[in-house]
C-alpha positions in Angstrom: 0.0 0.0 0.0 1.4 3.4 -0.9 2.2 6.1 1.6 -0.7 8.3 0.5 -3.2 5.4 0.8 -2.0 4.8 4.3 -2.3 8.5 5.1 -5.9 8.4 3.7 -6.9 5.4 5.8 -5.4 7.0 8.9 -7.3 10.3 8.2 -10.5 8.4 7.7 -10.0 6.5 10.9 -9.3 9.6 12.8 -12.3 11.4 11.4 -14.6 8.5 12.1 -13.2 8.2 15.6 -13.9 11.9 16.2 -17.4 11.6 15.0 -18.0 8.6 17.3 -16.7 10.7 20.2 -19.2 13.4 19.3 -22.0 10.8 19.3 -20.9 9.7 22.8 -20.7 13.3 24.1 -24.3 13.9 23.0 -25.5 10.7 24.5 -23.6 10.9 27.8 -23.6 14.4 29.0 -26.0 15.6 31.8 -24.9 19.2 32.1 -26.6 21.5 29.6 -23.8 24.1 29.3 -21.1 21.4 29.3 -22.9 19.6 26.6 -23.1 22.6 24.4 -19.4 23.5 24.9 -18.3 19.9 24.3 -20.4 19.6 21.1 -19.2 23.0 19.8 -15.6 21.9 20.4 -16.2 18.5 18.9 -17.9 19.9 15.8 -15.0 22.3 15.3 -12.5 19.4 15.5 -14.7 17.3 13.1 -14.7 20.2 10.7 -10.9 20.4 10.7 -10.5 16.7 10.3 -13.0 16.5 7.4 -11.5 19.5 5.7 -8.0 17.9 6.0 -9.3 14.7 4.5 -10.8 16.6 1.5 -7.6 18.6 1.0 -5.6 15.4 1.0 -7.8 13.8 -1.6 -7.8 16.9 -3.8 -4.0 17.2 -3.6 -3.6 13.6 -4.6 -6.5 13.1 -6.9 -4.4 12.3 -9.9 -2.7 9.5 -8.0 -5.9 7.6 -7.3 -6.3 4.3 -9.0 -9.7 2.7 -9.4 -8.9 0.3 -6.5 -7.7 3.1 -4.3 -10.7 5.3 -5.1 -13.2 2.4 -4.3 -11.4 1.6 -1.1 -11.5 5.3 0.0 -15.2 5.6 -0.8 -16.0 2.4 1.1 -14.1 3.5 4.1 -15.4 7.1 4.3 -19.0 6.3 3.5 -20.0 5.7 7.2 -19.1 9.3 7.9 -22.3 10.6 6.1 -24.7 8.5 8.2 -22.8 9.5 11.3 -23.1 13.2 10.5 -26.9 12.7 10.0 -27.1 10.9 13.3 -25.2 13.6 15.1 -27.5 16.3 13.7 -30.6 14.3 14.8 -29.2 13.8 18.3 -28.4 17.5 18.6 -31.9 18.4 17.6 -33.4 15.8 20.0 -31.3 17.4 22.8 -32.9 20.7 21.9 -29.6 22.5 21.6 -29.4 22.9 17.8 -29.6 26.7 18.0 -26.8 26.9 20.5 -24.4 24.9 18.2 -25.8 26.1 14.9 -22.7 27.9 13.6 -20.5 25.0 14.5 -22.9 22.6 12.9 -23.1 24.6 9.7 -19.3 24.7 9.4 -19.1 20.9 9.9 -22.0 20.3 7.5 -20.2 22.4 4.8 -17.1 20.3 5.2 -19.2 17.1 4.9 -20.8 18.5 1.8 -17.3 19.1 0.4 -16.3 15.5 1.3 -19.5 14.2 -0.5 -18.5 16.2 -3.6 -15.0 14.7 -3.6 -16.4 11.2 -3.1 -18.7 11.8 -6.0 -15.7 13.0 -8.1 -13.7 9.9 -7.1 -16.7 7.7 -7.9 -17.3 9.3 -11.3 -13.8 9.8 -12.5 -11.6 7.4 -10.7 -13.4 4.3 -9.5 -14.1 2.9 -12.9 -11.5 1.5 -15.3 -12.3 4.3 -17.7 -10.3 7.2 -16.2 -11.4 10.4 -18.0 -10.3 12.6 -15.1 -7.3 14.0 -17.0 -9.7 16.1 -19.0 -11.1 17.7 -15.9 -8.3 17.8 -13.3 
């Protein structure tokens, strides 16, 4: 496995782990203000990790083989469901307005990740690599 593939896998693991921690914070906190501060901090961290993942893929897009693209997509895909679950949990806790700006920042990074996953799927995960025309 190449160095950049290992880096991608580690970034995915780190991002997923951070999202799991956020889910635990939401489920396990009793103090309202502590919960809000913890979620804000966690969402900010998740935003940075997700942005870093997107930046890494964009910087190495030309190096993705169909196999590497498919592996990346499969490994990162749980992130999208986790993001939805986090939003739902925040809404159920009744604190969405208190963390809205942090959520919106994170959601924007998730949208960017979704776009790059679509690009990988469209241009790199098939044997017909037409990406050189576009990137």
